[in-house]
N, C-alpha and C positions, 0 to 999 in steps of 0.2 A: 658413397657406397663403402668405400675402404673403411670410414669412420664407423659406420653403421655396423659392419661385420665385426670390427674391433670391439664394439660396445656389446654387441650380442656374445661374442666370445667371453669377453670379460664378465658379463652378467652369469653365463654358463658356468664358469669357473668358480665365480663367488657361490652359486647354487650349491656345485658340487662341495665347496668347502664346508659349506653349512651343514648339508646332509651327512657328511663324513663326520664333522665335530660331533653332531646330535647322535649318530649311531654309535659313535666311539663312546661317547658319555654314557648312553643306555647300556652298551656292553660292558662298561666297567662297572656300572651299578649292579647289573645281573651278577657279575664275578664276585663282587663284594658281598652280596647278599647270599650268594651261595657258600662263600667262606665263613661268613659270620654265622651261620646256622648252626655251627657247631661250637660257638661260644657260649659262655654264660650270658644268662639273660640280663645281668647287670651291666654288660660291656656293649651289647649289639647295638644300642641306639647311639651311644657316644662313639663308638668305632665308625658307624656308618655315616654319621653327621660330619665327622672330622675328615673322612676321605672324600665325601661328596662336596663339601664346602672348599676343598683344596682344587677342585676341578675348575680350569680357566679355559676359554678358547684359545687355540693356537694363535700365536703371533704370526706377523708376515714372515714368510720365508721358512717356518717351520713346516716338517712334514706331515701330512695328514694321512692317517692310517686309512687303507682300502677297507671295504666291507669284509673282504676274504681275510685280510690281517687281523681285523677285530674278532672274527670267528675262530681264527686260530689261536688267538689268545684266551678266547672264553672256553675252547676245548681243552687247551691246556690246564686252564684252572679247574675247569670241571674234573679232569683226571686226578689234578693234585686232591681236590674235595674228595674224591672218591678214595684216594689213597688214605687220606685222613680218617675216612670212615672206616676203613681196613685195618687202623692200627689197632691191635688187639693186645690187652693186657696179658702178661706173662707169669704163669705159676712157677715159683722157684723152690727148691727143697731147703733143708736146714743143714746142710753140709758146710763146713769151714769155708769152702771155696765160695759157696754161695754168700754167706755172710760177708766175706771180703768183696766180692761184686756188688753186693748191694750197698754196703758202706761206701765204695767208690762212687756208685750211682748218686747216693745222696749228697756227697761231697761235690759232685758235678752238678747239682742243681736240679735232680730228676726225683721222681716219686716212687716210694716203696710202701706198699701196704703190709703190716704186720700184726700178729695177735698179741693182746695183753690179758692180764687176768679180767679185766672188765669187758671190752669190744674190741673187734679189729679198727686199727688206726690207719690212716692215710698220712704217711710221713714224708717231710720234706726237711732240708737245712734250715734251721729255726732263724739264722742270722742271715741269710740270704733272701732278699725281698723278693726276687724275681721268682725264686723257688717257692716262696710263700704264696705268690700270685698264682702259681700253677695249681696249688691246692684248692684256692677258692674258684678257679676257673673249672677244675675238674669236678667238684662237687656241685657246681652253680650255687654256691653259698654266698650270701650278702657279706660285704666287708663290715657291717654292724655286729656279727658275730664272731668273737675272737677265738684264737687257737690257744691250745694247751702245749706249753713246752715240756718236754720229756728227757730227764736226765737218769744217772745211774746213782750218782752220790749227792749227799746233802749239801755239800760244799759248792757243787756245781750249780745248785738251785740257789744258793745265798748270793751267789754272784750276778744272779739276775735282778735281786730287788735292790732297791735303793738304800734300804736299812743297811746294807753292807758299804756303802760309799763312805769314804772319808770325808770328814767335814774340815773346812777352813776354820782357822782360829775365830773368825767374826761369828761364825755359825755355833762353835761349840757350847757357848754359855747359854744360848737360847734352846738349842735342839738335842744335845748330847744325852740327857737323861731320857727324853722321849724316845730317841733312836735305839738308845741302848735295850730299852723295855721291847721294843718292837723287835728286835733284833734277837734278843732272848726268846720271845714267844715263837719266833720262826724256827729256831734252834731245835726248841722244845719239841714242836710238832713235826719237824721233820725226823727227828731223831725217834719219836714214838712211832710214826704212821709210815716212814720211808724206809724201803720200798713197800708200795700197797696203794689201795683204791682211794687215796685222798689228794685232792688238788689244792692246793694254796694259791690265793691271790694276794698279792701286796703290791705297793707302789713300785713301778720299773725303775732299773737303773737307766740314766739317760742313753745308754748305748743301744738299747733294745729298739728294733724297728716298730713304728707305729702300727703297721698293717697287721702286726700280730695281735694288737690289743684294742682294735676298733677306735683308736684314737682316745682312749679313756686315761692312759697313763699308768693303767694297772695290768701287771702280767700275771698269767696263770702257769703253775709249774707242779709237775708231780714226778715221781720216781716209780715206774711199774714194777712190779715182782715177777712177772711171767719171764721165764729164762730166755724165751725166743726174742723178747722186746728188749732186754739186757743185753743180749749178745750183739744184737743190732746197733745199738747205741755205740757200744764198744768198739764195734768195728767201723762205725761211721765217724767216730772221733769228734763228733760235733753234736750239740744239742738237737734234738729232733722235735718239730713242731707237728703235731697230728690230731686232727678232729677224727671222728668215727668215718670209716671208709665207706661211705653210701651217699648218694645223691641227696642235698639238702632237704629236710624234712621227711624223709623216707625212714623207715625201721633200721635201726643200727644193725650191723652185721656182727655175727658171732662165728661165722665160718667163712673159709676161703670163697666158697662157691657163692655166698651172699654178696662179696665184694665183686666178684666176676659178673654177678647179675647186674649190679648197679654201674659198675665202672669198667666193664669189658672192653668199651670202645676207647679207653684212655690209655695213655702211655705210662703204664704203671706196672711194676713188679710186684707179685703178691706172693708173700712167704707162706706156703702151706705145709703145715707139719705131718701130713698123711703121705707126702710124697717121700720116696727112698732116694737114694744117692744117684740112681739112674734117672735123670733129670724128665719130667713130664710121664713117670711111672707111678701108679697108685699104689702105695703100700698096703692100705687097708681101706675097706669101704665101711661107711656108717656115717651118723650124723651127730654124735655126741659132741657137744660144743667144746671148743679148745679154750674158750673163755669163761674159766669157772664162775666167777661173779656173775657175769650175764647182763650187768647193767652197767652204765657209766659210773665214773668215780664220785663220790662226795665232792663238792666245791666249797670251800670256805674262804671267805675274804677277811684279811688281817689289817686292821686301820686303826692308826691313832687318831684320837679326837683332838680338838683344840686345847682341852686341858692337858697339862704337861705330861702327865704319867697316867691318863686313863685312856682306854682303847676298846675296840669291838672286834669280835669275831663272829662273821655272820654266815649261816648256811644257805648258800645261793642255790644249790642243788642237792638233792638227796641221793646217797649212794649207800655203800656198806658200812660207812665210818659214821656214827651217830654223834650228835651234839653232847650227848652226855659223855661219851668217851673223850672227846675233846676237853670237855670241864674237868673231867678226872686227869688228865694229862697235865693241864694248867696247875691244878691242885697239888699235885705231887712236885712241882717244882717251885711252888710258892708264888703263882702268878695269878692266882684266884682274883685277888683284890684289883689286879690292874685290868682285867679284861672282862666285859660282858658277852656272853655268848647266846645267840639267838637265831631262829629261823627266819629268812625273808626270801622266800621262793616266789619268783614273779612269773607273770604270764603277759610277755609283750608281743608288738607286732615286729615283723622284720625289720622295719625302719627304725626302731630304737636301737642305739649302740649300748651293747651291755659289757660288764667287766668280766663276764664268764659265759660260757656257752651254755646251750639247752635251756634257755629263758623263753624261747619263743612259745606261743601259745599253741601253734601247729607243729608237732615235733613227732618223731618215730611213728608217722602215720603209715599205715598200708595203702595199697593203691585201690582200696574199696573203702566207701564212705563208712565211717566208723562212728559210733555213738554210745555213750553212757546210759544204763538203764537207772533210772531213779530208786531208790530204797524202797520206796512205795509199791514198786512192780515187782521187786524181787520175791523169789520162792512162790511165784504165780499166785498172788492173792487175789487177783481178779480174773474174771470169765474173758477170755479172748474173744474178740469179735471176728467174723468172718474175713473182714479186710485185714486184721492183724495176722490171722493164721496164714493167709496168702503171701504177705510179706516176710513173715518168718519162714516159710517154704524157700524162699530164695535168700536165706540169710545164713551167717556163721555166728555161733556165740562163743566167745572166750572167757570163761569162768574163771573164778577165784574162791575157793572155799564153798562150793554148791551153792552159791547165792541165786544162780540162774538155773539151776539144775530142773527145775519145773517145766522148763521150755524145751527141754533136749528132745523130745519127741517130734516137736514141730519143725525143726530147723534141718538144713542140710547137712550141716556139720557142726560137732560140738567138741570142745576139748577144756579140760579144767586144769590151770596152772599148777593148783595143787589142792586136792579134795580136802585133805586135812588142815588147809590154810597154812601150809610152811612157807614162810617168807623166802627162805633160801631157795628152796625148790623152785619157787615162783620166779624169783629173780633171775635164776640161771637159765629159765626157758621163755620169758616173756618176749623177747626179740624173735627168737625162732618160731614161736607160736604166731606172733603178728604176721610174719612173711608165710607161714603156713595158710593163714585165712585168706590170703589173696591168690592162692592157688588154686582154691576151691570152685571148679568149674560152675558155673551158674549163680555164683553169689554175687548179689548186689548190695548187700549191707553186713556190716560186722557189729556186733552190740558187745559191749563189756559192761560189767557191773560197776557203778558209782560205790567206790568204796569208802565206807564211814569207820575212820579210826579213832581210838582214844587217845589222850596225849602221851600215854606212856607205850605206844606201840613200837614195834622193833624198827630200826633203821631201814631194812630192807622192805618192810610193809611200805614205809613212806616213798620208798623209791618205785616200787610197784604201783603205788596209787598214781605216783606222779607219771610214770611211763603211758599207763593207760589214759589219763586224763588228757595228757597231750597228744595221743593217738588220734583222740577222738575231739581235739581241739576244744576241749572242755565243755561240750555240747551235752547235756543232759536231757533225757526225754522221758515221759511217764506214759507214753504210748508207743505201740510199734508200728501203728499206722502213718 
């Protein structure tokens, strides 16, 4: 009888242990899932797998948590998750004190959003890998899409590129001339276009973190001309890596409120030039963009070929600086014979590692499905079917140069980036207008024109076409139905 009781007691104890272990495991998994729901998509599966796989049954003699204790842990972590959700971005002014605090914040590995002459950037310490990871996490950006490093001086940019590296004696005989030509080209282009809306991509110095470059070995750098951006870099005393301050794939921001819309739940300070010295008080109301150019910088890759003294400069993203302007700068400095300048704008998936940002096919997209209207349907050359009229009645049109003006009477809302077809005006408002389109109540679709350009079009015309094409994921339709 004694033996039977002991056996039963033992079995009961064993059963309780098993129940406790299973309950604890499920409790932990629930906690993990809640916590990971606030992380970037590219980290969720890996993080959950790593933690879940580390769970092992308790060894003999270890304490098994009671259900009440597991619930306490779950409650504590739920409160922590709620606290994380309540972490709200902070608007800061442009006082000297604000710049000093933002500079210290960047040196400490935290994030600061700031305006440039192109769009708002989400900045971090470029050489701090943990800080760079925070940018990818906040934006939910794939690591295949590299970041641009921002500096104030040309010499700071040159230090990031391998062309400025001193060579050993054994290398000099084979590489000196080639490296000297590349270095001269980088000097010429930085002197001609820095500060300004040109990003240069070149082979990176060995000290540059690979996370900045999508493991391509090429680093992108530019010097912004916006006084706020320059003041922040000076206050930080470190190079700042900064993509656009929005969720990945969404429309780029040109106002502090755009940044707040996308990143308001992230731990980021947003520099807002409309705030006066009394922090949190608006100095003026209005929606004129603080980013004068309005579209991202031109990106040009500088690379030497296998031939000793020949190289290429390739436009990877259209912006305010044209390929013809680059050719002129090279010609003035006797480098025309050494470099071929060409355009090679790509449309890639998120899985492809690129040497420059802005290459993915879906980019700058509003939160409403967007489509390009084929040239054959522009200027309302065809009669609309009843089905097309019904769809247009729930749609928004973003036009350029009155290409789609014939449909204005049929849509919920209509806006032309520039009736006259002025590229500068269109570029400065394209991102704000794309964000406007997703605020139209009842809108189910956005239509933009497929812009057909001649070879000699303005650089900003190319940039506007590129932004609208990526906003629509390059999908062209010849019917509204």
